[in-house]
mmCIF file as Biopython writes it, N, C-alpha, C and O atoms, coordinates in Angstrom:
data_model
#
loop_
_atom_site.group_PDB
_atom_site.id
_atom_site.type_symbol
_atom_site.label_atom_id
_atom_site.label_alt_id
_atom_site.label_comp_id
_atom_site.label_asym_id
_atom_site.label_entity_id
_atom_site.label_seq_id
_atom_site.pdbx_PDB_ins_code
_atom_site.Cartn_x
_atom_site.Cartn_y
_atom_site.Cartn_z
_atom_site.occupancy
_atom_site.B_iso_or_equiv
_atom_site.auth_seq_id
_atom_site.auth_asym_id
_atom_site.pdbx_PDB_model_num
ATOM 1   N N  . MET A ? 1  ? 0.842  -1.182  0.000  1.0 0.0 1  A 1 
ATOM 2   C CA . MET A ? 1  ? 0.000  0.000   0.000  1.0 0.0 1  A 1 
ATOM 3   C C  . MET A ? 1  ? 0.883  1.240   0.000  1.0 0.0 1  A 1 
ATOM 4   O O  . MET A ? 1  ? 1.795  1.361   0.818  1.0 0.0 1  A 1 
ATOM 5   N N  . SER A ? 2  ? 0.616  2.136   -0.897 1.0 0.0 2  A 1 
ATOM 6   C CA . SER A ? 2  ? 1.420  3.356   -0.976 1.0 0.0 2  A 1 
ATOM 7   C C  . SER A ? 2  ? 0.839  4.414   -0.039 1.0 0.0 2  A 1 
ATOM 8   O O  . SER A ? 2  ? -0.345 4.398   0.297  1.0 0.0 2  A 1 
ATOM 9   N N  . ILE A ? 3  ? 1.700  5.317   0.361  1.0 0.0 3  A 1 
ATOM 10  C CA . ILE A ? 3  ? 1.290  6.416   1.227  1.0 0.0 3  A 1 
ATOM 11  C C  . ILE A ? 3  ? 1.462  7.719   0.460  1.0 0.0 3  A 1 
ATOM 12  O O  . ILE A ? 3  ? 2.201  7.756   -0.524 1.0 0.0 3  A 1 
ATOM 13  N N  . PRO A ? 4  ? 0.798  8.787   0.886  1.0 0.0 4  A 1 
ATOM 14  C CA . PRO A ? 4  ? 1.007  10.080  0.230  1.0 0.0 4  A 1 
ATOM 15  C C  . PRO A ? 4  ? 2.476  10.492  0.303  1.0 0.0 4  A 1 
ATOM 16  O O  . PRO A ? 4  ? 3.151  10.206  1.292  1.0 0.0 4  A 1 
ATOM 17  N N  . GLU A ? 5  ? 2.965  11.152  -0.721 1.0 0.0 5  A 1 
ATOM 18  C CA . GLU A ? 5  ? 4.385  11.501  -0.804 1.0 0.0 5  A 1 
ATOM 19  C C  . GLU A ? 5  ? 4.749  12.813  -0.121 1.0 0.0 5  A 1 
ATOM 20  O O  . GLU A ? 5  ? 5.931  13.142  -0.024 1.0 0.0 5  A 1 
ATOM 21  N N  . THR A ? 6  ? 3.776  13.559  0.347  1.0 0.0 6  A 1 
ATOM 22  C CA . THR A ? 6  ? 4.074  14.844  0.988  1.0 0.0 6  A 1 
ATOM 23  C C  . THR A ? 6  ? 3.576  14.852  2.435  1.0 0.0 6  A 1 
ATOM 24  O O  . THR A ? 6  ? 2.685  14.085  2.804  1.0 0.0 6  A 1 
ATOM 25  N N  . GLU A ? 7  ? 4.158  15.719  3.234  1.0 0.0 7  A 1 
ATOM 26  C CA . GLU A ? 7  ? 3.718  15.863  4.621  1.0 0.0 7  A 1 
ATOM 27  C C  . GLU A ? 7  ? 2.251  16.279  4.679  1.0 0.0 7  A 1 
ATOM 28  O O  . GLU A ? 7  ? 1.480  15.753  5.482  1.0 0.0 7  A 1 
ATOM 29  N N  . ALA A ? 8  ? 1.874  17.224  3.826  1.0 0.0 8  A 1 
ATOM 30  C CA . ALA A ? 8  ? 0.483  17.686  3.803  1.0 0.0 8  A 1 
ATOM 31  C C  . ALA A ? 8  ? -0.462 16.553  3.404  1.0 0.0 8  A 1 
ATOM 32  O O  . ALA A ? 8  ? -1.561 16.434  3.946  1.0 0.0 8  A 1 
ATOM 33  N N  . GLY A ? 9  ? -0.029 15.722  2.452  1.0 0.0 9  A 1 
ATOM 34  C CA . GLY A ? 9  ? -0.841 14.595  2.019  1.0 0.0 9  A 1 
ATOM 35  C C  . GLY A ? 9  ? -1.033 13.565  3.122  1.0 0.0 9  A 1 
ATOM 36  O O  . GLY A ? 9  ? -2.123 13.021  3.294  1.0 0.0 9  A 1 
ATOM 37  N N  . LEU A ? 10 ? 0.040  13.302  3.868  1.0 0.0 10 A 1 
ATOM 38  C CA . LEU A ? 10 ? -0.065 12.367  4.989  1.0 0.0 10 A 1 
ATOM 39  C C  . LEU A ? 10 ? -1.054 12.891  6.034  1.0 0.0 10 A 1 
ATOM 40  O O  . LEU A ? 10 ? -1.920 12.152  6.503  1.0 0.0 10 A 1 
ATOM 41  N N  . LYS A ? 11 ? -0.920 14.161  6.392  1.0 0.0 11 A 1 
ATOM 42  C CA . LYS A ? 11 ? -1.809 14.740  7.395  1.0 0.0 11 A 1 
ATOM 43  C C  . LYS A ? 11 ? -3.257 14.755  6.919  1.0 0.0 11 A 1 
ATOM 44  O O  . LYS A ? 11 ? -4.175 14.523  7.705  1.0 0.0 11 A 1 
ATOM 45  N N  . ALA A ? 12 ? -3.462 15.029  5.628  1.0 0.0 12 A 1 
ATOM 46  C CA . ALA A ? 12 ? -4.816 15.047  5.076  1.0 0.0 12 A 1 
ATOM 47  C C  . ALA A ? 12 ? -5.474 13.670  5.123  1.0 0.0 12 A 1 
ATOM 48  O O  . ALA A ? 12 ? -6.697 13.567  5.223  1.0 0.0 12 A 1 
ATOM 49  N N  . ARG A ? 13 ? -4.666 12.612  5.051  1.0 0.0 13 A 1 
ATOM 50  C CA . ARG A ? 13 ? -5.203 11.246  5.096  1.0 0.0 13 A 1 
ATOM 51  C C  . ARG A ? 13 ? -5.278 10.683  6.513  1.0 0.0 13 A 1 
ATOM 52  O O  . ARG A ? 13 ? -5.601 9.508   6.687  1.0 0.0 13 A 1 
ATOM 53  N N  . GLY A ? 14 ? -4.987 11.500  7.534  1.0 0.0 14 A 1 
ATOM 54  C CA . GLY A ? 14 ? -5.158 11.067  8.907  1.0 0.0 14 A 1 
ATOM 55  C C  . GLY A ? 14 ? -3.910 10.570  9.605  1.0 0.0 14 A 1 
ATOM 56  O O  . GLY A ? 14 ? -3.998 10.068  10.725 1.0 0.0 14 A 1 
ATOM 57  N N  . TYR A ? 15 ? -2.739 10.695  8.972  1.0 0.0 15 A 1 
ATOM 58  C CA . TYR A ? 15 ? -1.477 10.325  9.617  1.0 0.0 15 A 1 
ATOM 59  C C  . TYR A ? 15 ? -1.027 11.489  10.496 1.0 0.0 15 A 1 
ATOM 60  O O  . TYR A ? 15 ? -1.326 12.645  10.198 1.0 0.0 15 A 1 
ATOM 61  N N  . SER A ? 16 ? -0.310 11.186  11.576 1.0 0.0 16 A 1 
ATOM 62  C CA . SER A ? 16 ? 0.232  12.260  12.405 1.0 0.0 16 A 1 
ATOM 63  C C  . SER A ? 16 ? 1.715  11.999  12.657 1.0 0.0 16 A 1 
ATOM 64  O O  . SER A ? 16 ? 2.131  10.867  12.901 1.0 0.0 16 A 1 
ATOM 65  N N  . TYR A ? 17 ? 2.497  13.069  12.593 1.0 0.0 17 A 1 
ATOM 66  C CA . TYR A ? 17 ? 3.943  12.983  12.802 1.0 0.0 17 A 1 
ATOM 67  C C  . TYR A ? 17 ? 4.213  12.692  14.268 1.0 0.0 17 A 1 
ATOM 68  O O  . TYR A ? 17 ? 3.596  13.294  15.146 1.0 0.0 17 A 1 
ATOM 69  N N  . ASP A ? 18 ? 5.144  11.761  14.543 1.0 0.0 18 A 1 
ATOM 70  C CA . ASP A ? 18 ? 5.505  11.423  15.917 1.0 0.0 18 A 1 
ATOM 71  C C  . ASP A ? 18 ? 6.882  11.978  16.272 1.0 0.0 18 A 1 
ATOM 72  O O  . ASP A ? 18 ? 7.001  12.810  17.172 1.0 0.0 18 A 1 
ATOM 73  N N  . ASN A ? 19 ? 7.935  11.521  15.565 1.0 0.0 19 A 1 
ATOM 74  C CA . ASN A ? 19 ? 9.287  12.011  15.835 1.0 0.0 19 A 1 
ATOM 75  C C  . ASN A ? 19 ? 10.240 11.544  14.752 1.0 0.0 19 A 1 
ATOM 76  O O  . ASN A ? 19 ? 9.846  10.845  13.818 1.0 0.0 19 A 1 
ATOM 77  N N  . THR A ? 20 ? 11.504 11.941  14.886 1.0 0.0 20 A 1 
ATOM 78  C CA . THR A ? 20 ? 12.556 11.520  13.970 1.0 0.0 20 A 1 
ATOM 79  C C  . THR A ? 20 ? 13.465 10.560  14.720 1.0 0.0 20 A 1 
ATOM 80  O O  . THR A ? 20 ? 13.731 10.745  15.907 1.0 0.0 20 A 1 
ATOM 81  N N  . GLY A ? 21 ? 13.943 9.531   14.021 1.0 0.0 21 A 1 
ATOM 82  C CA . GLY A ? 21 ? 14.823 8.551   14.642 1.0 0.0 21 A 1 
ATOM 83  C C  . GLY A ? 21 ? 15.818 8.004   13.640 1.0 0.0 21 A 1 
ATOM 84  O O  . GLY A ? 21 ? 16.034 8.579   12.574 1.0 0.0 21 A 1 
ATOM 85  N N  . GLN A ? 22 ? 16.416 6.888   13.999 1.0 0.0 22 A 1 
ATOM 86  C CA . GLN A ? 22 ? 17.409 6.248   13.143 1.0 0.0 22 A 1 
ATOM 87  C C  . GLN A ? 22 ? 17.008 4.778   12.967 1.0 0.0 22 A 1 
ATOM 88  O O  . GLN A ? 22 ? 16.669 4.105   13.941 1.0 0.0 22 A 1 
ATOM 89  N N  . CYS A ? 23 ? 17.045 4.291   11.742 1.0 0.0 23 A 1 
ATOM 90  C CA . CYS A ? 23 ? 16.726 2.895   11.459 1.0 0.0 23 A 1 
ATOM 91  C C  . CYS A ? 23 ? 17.784 2.000   12.101 1.0 0.0 23 A 1 
ATOM 92  O O  . CYS A ? 23 ? 18.980 2.242   11.939 1.0 0.0 23 A 1 
ATOM 93  N N  . ARG A ? 24 ? 17.361 0.990   12.815 1.0 0.0 24 A 1 
ATOM 94  C CA . ARG A ? 24 ? 18.330 0.105   13.489 1.0 0.0 24 A 1 
ATOM 95  C C  . ARG A ? 24 ? 19.064 -0.809  12.511 1.0 0.0 24 A 1 
ATOM 96  O O  . ARG A ? 24 ? 20.092 -1.387  12.863 1.0 0.0 24 A 1 
ATOM 97  N N  . TYR A ? 25 ? 18.553 -0.947  11.292 1.0 0.0 25 A 1 
ATOM 98  C CA . TYR A ? 25 ? 19.169 -1.830  10.305 1.0 0.0 25 A 1 
ATOM 99  C C  . TYR A ? 25 ? 20.132 -1.109  9.368  1.0 0.0 25 A 1 
ATOM 100 O O  . TYR A ? 25 ? 21.263 -1.555  9.179  1.0 0.0 25 A 1 
ATOM 101 N N  . CYS A ? 26 ? 19.691 0.002   8.779  1.0 0.0 26 A 1 
ATOM 102 C CA . CYS A ? 26 ? 20.531 0.692   7.795  1.0 0.0 26 A 1 
ATOM 103 C C  . CYS A ? 26 ? 21.133 1.992   8.331  1.0 0.0 26 A 1 
ATOM 104 O O  . CYS A ? 26 ? 21.972 2.605   7.671  1.0 0.0 26 A 1 
ATOM 105 N N  . LYS A ? 27 ? 20.712 2.410   9.513  1.0 0.0 27 A 1 
ATOM 106 C CA . LYS A ? 27 ? 21.240 3.602   10.202 1.0 0.0 27 A 1 
ATOM 107 C C  . LYS A ? 27 ? 20.842 4.930   9.563  1.0 0.0 27 A 1 
ATOM 108 O O  . LYS A ? 27 ? 21.364 5.974   9.953  1.0 0.0 27 A 1 
ATOM 109 N N  . ARG A ? 28 ? 19.929 4.915   8.588  1.0 0.0 28 A 1 
ATOM 110 C CA . ARG A ? 28 ? 19.449 6.165   7.995  1.0 0.0 28 A 1 
ATOM 111 C C  . ARG A ? 28 ? 18.515 6.892   8.946  1.0 0.0 28 A 1 
ATOM 112 O O  . ARG A ? 28 ? 17.852 6.272   9.777  1.0 0.0 28 A 1 
ATOM 113 N N  . THR A ? 29 ? 18.469 8.203   8.820  1.0 0.0 29 A 1 
ATOM 114 C CA . THR A ? 29 ? 17.507 8.990   9.576  1.0 0.0 29 A 1 
ATOM 115 C C  . THR A ? 29 ? 16.133 8.782   8.956  1.0 0.0 29 A 1 
ATOM 116 O O  . THR A ? 29 ? 15.968 8.861   7.739  1.0 0.0 29 A 1 
ATOM 117 N N  . ILE A ? 30 ? 15.152 8.516   9.806  1.0 0.0 30 A 1 
ATOM 118 C CA . ILE A ? 30 ? 13.781 8.293   9.349  1.0 0.0 30 A 1 
ATOM 119 C C  . ILE A ? 30 ? 12.824 9.103   10.206 1.0 0.0 30 A 1 
ATOM 120 O O  . ILE A ? 30 ? 13.165 9.525   11.312 1.0 0.0 30 A 1 
ATOM 121 N N  . GLU A ? 31 ? 11.631 9.315   9.687  1.0 0.0 31 A 1 
ATOM 122 C CA . GLU A ? 31 ? 10.559 9.927   10.461 1.0 0.0 31 A 1 
ATOM 123 C C  . GLU A ? 31 ? 9.611  8.820   10.903 1.0 0.0 31 A 1 
ATOM 124 O O  . GLU A ? 31 ? 9.399  7.840   10.188 1.0 0.0 31 A 1 
ATOM 125 N N  . TRP A ? 32 ? 9.049  8.993   12.086 1.0 0.0 32 A 1 
ATOM 126 C CA . TRP A ? 32 ? 8.021  8.074   12.563 1.0 0.0 32 A 1 
ATOM 127 C C  . TRP A ? 32 ? 6.673  8.789   12.485 1.0 0.0 32 A 1 
ATOM 128 O O  . TRP A ? 32 ? 6.512  9.899   12.993 1.0 0.0 32 A 1 
ATOM 129 N N  . TRP A ? 33 ? 5.718  8.136   11.844 1.0 0.0 33 A 1 
ATOM 130 C CA . TRP A ? 33 ? 4.365  8.650   11.709 1.0 0.0 33 A 1 
ATOM 131 C C  . TRP A ? 33 ? 3.402  7.655   12.333 1.0 0.0 33 A 1 
ATOM 132 O O  . TRP A ? 33 ? 3.675  6.455   12.360 1.0 0.0 33 A 1 
ATOM 133 N N  . ILE A ? 34 ? 2.291  8.143   12.829 1.0 0.0 34 A 1 
ATOM 134 C CA . ILE A ? 34 ? 1.228  7.306   13.363 1.0 0.0 34 A 1 
ATOM 135 C C  . ILE A ? 34 ? 0.155  7.206   12.281 1.0 0.0 34 A 1 
ATOM 136 O O  . ILE A ? 34 ? -0.346 8.217   11.791 1.0 0.0 34 A 1 
ATOM 137 N N  . THR A ? 35 ? -0.187 5.972   11.917 1.0 0.0 35 A 1 
ATOM 138 C CA . THR A ? 35 ? -1.190 5.750   10.876 1.0 0.0 35 A 1 
ATOM 139 C C  . THR A ? 35 ? -2.583 6.073   11.412 1.0 0.0 35 A 1 
ATOM 140 O O  . THR A ? 35 ? -2.764 6.209   12.622 1.0 0.0 35 A 1 
ATOM 141 N N  . PRO A ? 36 ? -3.566 6.195   10.523 1.0 0.0 36 A 1 
ATOM 142 C CA . PRO A ? 36 ? -4.936 6.437   10.986 1.0 0.0 36 A 1 
ATOM 143 C C  . PRO A ? 36 ? -5.450 5.329   11.918 1.0 0.0 36 A 1 
ATOM 144 O O  . PRO A ? 36 ? -6.378 5.557   12.694 1.0 0.0 36 A 1 
ATOM 145 N N  . ARG A ? 37 ? -4.854 4.141   11.847 1.0 0.0 37 A 1 
ATOM 146 C CA . ARG A ? 37 ? -5.263 3.035   12.731 1.0 0.0 37 A 1 
ATOM 147 C C  . ARG A ? 37 ? -4.428 2.963   14.007 1.0 0.0 37 A 1 
ATOM 148 O O  . ARG A ? 37 ? -4.572 2.020   14.786 1.0 0.0 37 A 1 
ATOM 149 N N  . GLY A ? 38 ? -3.554 3.954   14.231 1.0 0.0 38 A 1 
ATOM 150 C CA . GLY A ? 38 ? -2.804 4.031   15.469 1.0 0.0 38 A 1 
ATOM 151 C C  . GLY A ? 38 ? -1.489 3.266   15.506 1.0 0.0 38 A 1 
ATOM 152 O O  . GLY A ? 38 ? -0.903 3.121   16.578 1.0 0.0 38 A 1 
ATOM 153 N N  . LYS A ? 39 ? -1.013 2.779   14.383 1.0 0.0 39 A 1 
ATOM 154 C CA . LYS A ? 39 ? 0.248  2.037   14.317 1.0 0.0 39 A 1 
ATOM 155 C C  . LYS A ? 39 ? 1.389  2.993   13.977 1.0 0.0 39 A 1 
ATOM 156 O O  . LYS A ? 39 ? 1.192  3.951   13.229 1.0 0.0 39 A 1 
ATOM 157 N N  . LYS A ? 40 ? 2.585  2.738   14.523 1.0 0.0 40 A 1 
ATOM 158 C CA . LYS A ? 40 ? 3.767  3.534   14.173 1.0 0.0 40 A 1 
ATOM 159 C C  . LYS A ? 40 ? 4.326  3.026   12.850 1.0 0.0 40 A 1 
ATOM 160 O O  . LYS A ? 40 ? 4.416  1.819   12.628 1.0 0.0 40 A 1 
ATOM 161 N N  . MET A ? 41 ? 4.700  3.954   11.974 1.0 0.0 41 A 1 
ATOM 162 C CA . MET A ? 41 ? 5.203  3.608   10.648 1.0 0.0 41 A 1 
ATOM 163 C C  . MET A ? 41 ? 6.467  4.412   10.363 1.0 0.0 41 A 1 
ATOM 164 O O  . MET A ? 41 ? 6.446  5.639   10.457 1.0 0.0 41 A 1 
ATOM 165 N N  . PRO A ? 42 ? 7.586  3.732   10.009 1.0 0.0 42 A 1 
ATOM 166 C CA . PRO A ? 42 ? 8.799  4.459   9.638  1.0 0.0 42 A 1 
ATOM 167 C C  . PRO A ? 42 ? 8.684  4.986   8.207  1.0 0.0 42 A 1 
ATOM 168 O O  . PRO A ? 42 ? 8.197  4.293   7.314  1.0 0.0 42 A 1 
ATOM 169 N N  . VAL A ? 43 ? 9.137  6.211   8.010  1.0 0.0 43 A 1 
ATOM 170 C CA . VAL A ? 43 ? 9.028  6.864   6.704  1.0 0.0 43 A 1 
ATOM 171 C C  . VAL A ? 43 ? 10.387 7.436   6.302  1.0 0.0 43 A 1 
ATOM 172 O O  . VAL A ? 43 ? 11.043 8.116   7.091  1.0 0.0 43 A 1 
ATOM 173 N N  . SER A ? 44 ? 10.799 7.154   5.066  1.0 0.0 44 A 1 
ATOM 174 C CA . SER A ? 44 ? 12.020 7.732   4.498  1.0 0.0 44 A 1 
ATOM 175 C C  . SER A ? 44 ? 11.683 9.061   3.845  1.0 0.0 44 A 1 
ATOM 176 O O  . SER A ? 44 ? 10.637 9.206   3.213  1.0 0.0 44 A 1 
ATOM 177 N N  . VAL A ? 45 ? 12.573 10.027  3.999  1.0 0.0 45 A 1 
ATOM 178 C CA . VAL A ? 45 ? 12.394 11.335  3.382  1.0 0.0 45 A 1 
ATOM 179 C C  . VAL A ? 45 ? 13.530 11.545  2.392  1.0 0.0 45 A 1 
ATOM 180 O O  . VAL A ? 45 ? 14.704 11.418  2.741  1.0 0.0 45 A 1 
ATOM 181 N N  . THR A ? 46 ? 13.170 11.867  1.159  1.0 0.0 46 A 1 
ATOM 182 C CA . THR A ? 46 ? 14.144 12.162  0.113  1.0 0.0 46 A 1 
ATOM 183 C C  . THR A ? 46 ? 13.959 13.610  -0.296 1.0 0.0 46 A 1 
ATOM 184 O O  . THR A ? 46 ? 12.832 14.059  -0.506 1.0 0.0 46 A 1 
ATOM 185 N N  . ILE A ? 47 ? 15.052 14.341  -0.411 1.0 0.0 47 A 1 
ATOM 186 C CA . ILE A ? 47 ? 14.983 15.737  -0.849 1.0 0.0 47 A 1 
ATOM 187 C C  . ILE A ? 47 ? 15.336 15.784  -2.323 1.0 0.0 47 A 1 
ATOM 188 O O  . ILE A ? 47 ? 16.430 15.394  -2.731 1.0 0.0 47 A 1 
ATOM 189 N N  . GLU A ? 48 ? 14.398 16.264  -3.105 1.0 0.0 48 A 1 
ATOM 190 C CA . GLU A ? 48 ? 14.568 16.354  -4.557 1.0 0.0 48 A 1 
ATOM 191 C C  . GLU A ? 48 ? 15.414 17.574  -4.920 1.0 0.0 48 A 1 
ATOM 192 O O  . GLU A ? 48 ? 15.720 18.403  -4.063 1.0 0.0 48 A 1 
ATOM 193 N N  . LYS A ? 49 ? 15.787 17.674  -6.192 1.0 0.0 49 A 1 
ATOM 194 C CA . LYS A ? 49 ? 16.627 18.783  -6.666 1.0 0.0 49 A 1 
ATOM 195 C C  . LYS A ? 49 ? 16.003 20.147  -6.413 1.0 0.0 49 A 1 
ATOM 196 O O  . LYS A ? 49 ? 16.720 21.120  -6.182 1.0 0.0 49 A 1 
ATOM 197 N N  . ASN A ? 50 ? 14.686 20.230  -6.453 1.0 0.0 50 A 1 
ATOM 198 C CA . ASN A ? 50 ? 14.003 21.512  -6.246 1.0 0.0 50 A 1 
ATOM 199 C C  . ASN A ? 50 ? 13.681 21.755  -4.776 1.0 0.0 50 A 1 
ATOM 200 O O  . ASN A ? 50 ? 12.820 22.572  -4.451 1.0 0.0 50 A 1 
ATOM 201 N N  . SER A ? 51 ? 14.375 21.044  -3.885 1.0 0.0 51 A 1 
ATOM 202 C CA . SER A ? 51 ? 14.224 21.152  -2.432 1.0 0.0 51 A 1 
ATOM 203 C C  . SER A ? 51 ? 12.888 20.630  -1.910 1.0 0.0 51 A 1 
ATOM 204 O O  . SER A ? 51 ? 12.559 20.815  -0.738 1.0 0.0 51 A 1 
ATOM 205 N N  . GLN A ? 52 ? 12.122 19.980  -2.781 1.0 0.0 52 A 1 
ATOM 206 C CA . GLN A ? 52 ? 10.865 19.381  -2.347 1.0 0.0 52 A 1 
ATOM 207 C C  . GLN A ? 52 ? 11.152 18.041  -1.665 1.0 0.0 52 A 1 
ATOM 208 O O  . GLN A ? 52 ? 11.986 17.268  -2.136 1.0 0.0 52 A 1 
ATOM 209 N N  . GLN A ? 53 ? 10.474 17.777  -0.579 1.0 0.0 53 A 1 
ATOM 210 C CA . GLN A ? 53 ? 10.656 16.526  0.138  1.0 0.0 53 A 1 
ATOM 211 C C  . GLN A ? 53 ? 9.624  15.497  -0.310 1.0 0.0 53 A 1 
ATOM 212 O O  . GLN A ? 53 ? 8.433  15.793  -0.397 1.0 0.0 53 A 1 
ATOM 213 N N  . THR A ? 54 ? 10.097 14.287  -0.592 1.0 0.0 54 A 1 
ATOM 214 C CA . THR A ? 54 ? 9.228  13.181  -0.961 1.0 0.0 54 A 1 
ATOM 215 C C  . THR A ? 54 ? 9.333  12.117  0.116  1.0 0.0 54 A 1 
ATOM 216 O O  . THR A ? 54 ? 10.428 11.799  0.580  1.0 0.0 54 A 1 
ATOM 217 N N  . ARG A ? 55 ? 8.200  11.570  0.511  1.0 0.0 55 A 1 
ATOM 218 C CA . ARG A ? 55 ? 8.183  10.559  1.560  1.0 0.0 55 A 1 
ATOM 219 C C  . ARG A ? 55 ? 7.656  9.233   1.020  1.0 0.0 55 A 1 
ATOM 220 O O  . ARG A ? 55 ? 6.807  9.194   0.129  1.0 0.0 55 A 1 
ATOM 221 N N  . LYS A ? 56 ? 8.195  8.131   1.596  1.0 0.0 56 A 1 
ATOM 222 C CA . LYS A ? 56 ? 7.653  6.805   1.298  1.0 0.0 56 A 1 
ATOM 223 C C  . LYS A ? 56 ? 7.940  5.898   2.481  1.0 0.0 56 A 1 
ATOM 224 O O  . LYS A ? 56 ? 8.808  6.185   3.306  1.0 0.0 56 A 1 
ATOM 225 N N  . ALA A ? 57 ? 7.209  4.815   2.553  1.0 0.0 57 A 1 
ATOM 226 C CA . ALA A ? 57 ? 7.392  3.870   3.650  1.0 0.0 57 A 1 
ATOM 227 C C  . ALA A ? 57 ? 8.842  3.380   3.649  1.0 0.0 57 A 1 
ATOM 228 O O  . ALA A ? 57 ? 9.351  2.964   2.608  1.0 0.0 57 A 1 
ATOM 229 N N  . HIS A ? 58 ? 9.499  3.426   4.788  1.0 0.0 58 A 1 
ATOM 230 C CA . HIS A ? 58 ? 10.903 3.039   4.874  1.0 0.0 58 A 1 
ATOM 231 C C  . HIS A ? 58 ? 11.100 1.552   4.550  1.0 0.0 58 A 1 
ATOM 232 O O  . HIS A ? 58 ? 12.186 1.156   4.128  1.0 0.0 58 A 1 
ATOM 233 N N  . PHE A ? 59 ? 10.079 0.739   4.740  1.0 0.0 59 A 1 
ATOM 234 C CA . PHE A ? 59 ? 10.173 -0.679  4.405  1.0 0.0 59 A 1 
ATOM 235 C C  . PHE A ? 59 ? 10.528 -0.878  2.926  1.0 0.0 59 A 1 
ATOM 236 O O  . PHE A ? 59 ? 11.148 -1.876  2.560  1.0 0.0 59 A 1 
ATOM 237 N N  . ASP A ? 60 ? 10.130 0.077   2.086  1.0 0.0 60 A 1 
ATOM 238 C CA . ASP A ? 60 ? 10.375 -0.034  0.639  1.0 0.0 60 A 1 
ATOM 239 C C  . ASP A ? 60 ? 11.826 0.205   0.227  1.0 0.0 60 A 1 
ATOM 240 O O  . ASP A ? 60 ? 12.250 -0.262  -0.830 1.0 0.0 60 A 1 
ATOM 241 N N  . ASP A ? 61 ? 12.604 0.936   1.059  1.0 0.0 61 A 1 
ATOM 242 C CA . ASP A ? 61 ? 13.969 1.259   0.625  1.0 0.0 61 A 1 
ATOM 243 C C  . ASP A ? 61 ? 15.049 1.018   1.675  1.0 0.0 61 A 1 
ATOM 244 O O  . ASP A ? 61 ? 16.178 1.476   1.504  1.0 0.0 61 A 1 
ATOM 245 N N  . CYS A ? 62 ? 14.731 0.316   2.746  1.0 0.0 62 A 1 
ATOM 246 C CA . CYS A ? 62 ? 15.732 0.012   3.764  1.0 0.0 62 A 1 
ATOM 247 C C  . CYS A ? 62 ? 16.763 -0.973  3.177  1.0 0.0 62 A 1 
ATOM 248 O O  . CYS A ? 62 ? 16.404 -2.043  2.687  1.0 0.0 62 A 1 
ATOM 249 N N  . THR A ? 63 ? 18.021 -0.598  3.237  1.0 0.0 63 A 1 
ATOM 250 C CA . THR A ? 63 ? 19.074 -1.445  2.656  1.0 0.0 63 A 1 
ATOM 251 C C  . THR A ? 63 ? 19.673 -2.409  3.658  1.0 0.0 63 A 1 
ATOM 252 O O  . THR A ? 63 ? 20.453 -3.281  3.275  1.0 0.0 63 A 1 
ATOM 253 N N  . GLY A ? 64 ? 19.336 -2.279  4.921  1.0 0.0 64 A 1 
ATOM 254 C CA . GLY A ? 64 ? 19.941 -3.116  5.950  1.0 0.0 64 A 1 
ATOM 255 C C  . GLY A ? 64 ? 19.070 -4.242  6.438  1.0 0.0 64 A 1 
ATOM 256 O O  . GLY A ? 64 ? 19.566 -5.168  7.081  1.0 0.0 64 A 1 
ATOM 257 N N  . TYR A ? 65 ? 17.772 -4.190  6.149  1.0 0.0 65 A 1 
ATOM 258 C CA . TYR A ? 65 ? 16.843 -5.205  6.637  1.0 0.0 65 A 1 
ATOM 259 C C  . TYR A ? 65 ? 16.776 -6.364  5.668  1.0 0.0 65 A 1 
ATOM 260 O O  . TYR A ? 65 ? 16.514 -6.169  4.481  1.0 0.0 65 A 1 
ATOM 261 N N  . GLU A ? 66 ? 17.005 -7.549  6.152  1.0 0.0 66 A 1 
ATOM 262 C CA . GLU A ? 66 ? 16.968 -8.737  5.279  1.0 0.0 66 A 1 
ATOM 263 C C  . GLU A ? 66 ? 15.553 -9.306  5.278  1.0 0.0 66 A 1 
ATOM 264 O O  . GLU A ? 66 ? 15.069 -9.813  6.290  1.0 0.0 66 A 1 
ATOM 265 N N  . ARG A ? 67 ? 14.906 -9.211  4.130  1.0 0.0 67 A 1 
ATOM 266 C CA . ARG A ? 67 ? 13.540 -9.747  3.982  1.0 0.0 67 A 1 
ATOM 267 C C  . ARG A ? 67 ? 13.592 -11.242 3.753  1.0 0.0 67 A 1 
ATOM 268 O O  . ARG A ? 67 ? 14.435 -11.744 3.009  1.0 0.0 67 A 1 
ATOM 269 N N  . LYS A ? 68 ? 12.697 -11.935 4.390  1.0 0.0 68 A 1 
ATOM 270 C CA . LYS A ? 68 ? 12.666 -13.409 4.260  1.0 0.0 68 A 1 
ATOM 271 C C  . LYS A ? 68 ? 11.577 -13.863 3.353  1.0 0.0 68 A 1 
ATOM 272 O O  . LYS A ? 68 ? 11.414 -15.063 3.136  1.0 0.0 68 A 1 
#
């Protein structure tokens, strides 16, 4: 399931920002968001050339987590 790519889009869909942390697997800085169902979700933030921030679920691009 994809999530909105912008902070405003996430908030409009009922997500709320929790805090910033570090992924225990790949050590990248990530944001933690609370889903509309109350679950914590790690989010990767990418800064584009035009300084726009794009967000996606960190599960999609974590390089340190070994999927089984």
